[in-house]
C-alpha positions, 0 to 999 in steps of 0.5 A, spaced: 697 381 838 700 386 842 704 391 838 708 397 841 709 404 838 715 409 839 717 415 835 725 417 836 730 422 834 727 429 831 720 431 830 717 432 823 710 433 820 707 427 819 708 423 826 702 423 829 698 421 822 703 415 822 701 413 829 694 414 827 694 410 821 697 404 825 692 404 831 686 405 826 688 400 821 691 395 826 685 395 830 680 395 825 683 390 820 687 386 825 684 386 831 691 388 834 692 392 841 697 397 842 701 400 847 705 407 846 712 408 849 714 414 851 720 419 849 723 414 843 727 408 846 727 411 853 720 408 853 722 401 852 728 402 856 725 404 862 718 400 861 715 407 860 708 406 857 702 410 855 695 408 852 694 407 845 688 406 842 683 409 837 680 414 842 687 416 844 689 418 836 682 421 835 683 428 833 691 428 832 692 429 825 692 437 825 697 437 831 705 437 830 710 433 834 708 427 836 703 425 842 708 419 844 714 424 845 721 423 842 728 423 845 735 421 842 736 415 847 740 410 844 740 403 848 746 401 844 750 406 848 754 404 854 750 409 858 744 405 857 747 399 861 744 398 868 745 392 873 750 389 869 745 389 863 746 392 856 741 397 854 739 392 848 737 386 853 734 391 858 729 393 852 728 386 850 726 384 857 721 390 858 718 388 851 717 381 854 715 383 861 709 387 857 707 382 853 709 386 847 709 381 841 712 386 836 714 393 835 714 399 830 719 404 831 718 410 827 725 414 826 731 416 822 738 412 821 739 412 829 732 410 831 732 404 825 739 402 827 737 400 834 730 397 831 735 393 826 739 390 832 733 388 835 731 384 829 737 381 829 736 379 836 729 375 834 724 381 836 719 382 831 720 389 828 717 394 823 721 400 821 718 407 819 722 411 815 722 418 818 727 424 817 727 430 813 734 428 811 731 423 806 738 419 807 735 412 809 736 406 804 730 402 801 726 408 800 725 414 795 722 419 800 722 419 807 716 423 810 718 429 813 723 431 807 718 434 802 715 438 808 722 441 809 723 442 802 717 446 801 718 450 807 725 452 804 722 454 798 717 458 802 723 462 805 726 463 798 720 466 795 719 471 800 727 473 800 726 474 792 723 481 793 728 483 799 734 481 794 731 485 789 729 491 793 736 492 796 740 490 790 743 484 793 745 477 793 742 473 799 744 466 802 739 461 805 742 456 809 738 450 808 738 445 814 743 442 818 747 435 818 750 431 812 744 430 808 742 438 808 745 438 801 739 434 798 734 439 801 738 445 798 739 442 791 731 440 791 729 447 794 733 451 789 731 447 783 724 447 785 723 454 786 729 458 784 733 455 778 729 459 773 731 465 777 738 464 777 738 461 784 744 457 785 745 451 790 752 452 793 756 447 798 762 447 802 765 441 807 762 440 813 764 446 818 768 445 824 765 451 828 757 452 829 754 457 825 758 455 818 754 452 813 752 452 806 746 455 803 742 457 796 745 464 793 739 468 791 741 473 785 739 480 784 732 480 780 730 485 775 
């Protein structure tokens, strides 16, 4: 079986680990052949591929980002149409031309939304939930979320002493997007709640730069 692999959307810790696990397990246990699609959905949309075998994934565990590249390309958008063909049709034709029997899409809501449409069209697709927002159904934790929370916790730890030294309350802006409240609450409860830190939110801001955060009290 020939299997395509792509990573879409924002990068996060764990992408290369997932790619490595897919290739090593598939090759050793299922005799699969893999092809990597470059830069998210742009790869299958434009038939842009790269080799993806056990040799290619050796030594990538410590590396950040993704060896396949990523992008926000969306085959469902009007701009993805070409020569009278919608983006989804172009993807399906390229998969067939490349002899790809199945596709593994690693990504968040947008990436997996396209994968779901391909599934509905009869393509064999597996979706791997990747997002620091932890906002995908049918999974408790998406990979990338825990690392995002831990980075927020480290920042909060460092700011505690600064808040105490300057006798001030500090605000930590935790993340972006509609799901940032989950990261904010988890970080506050894990690291600051015992010291009086409060998770505070506000409606989605109309202007860039506004946001929500974790309020650190003066210690001591």
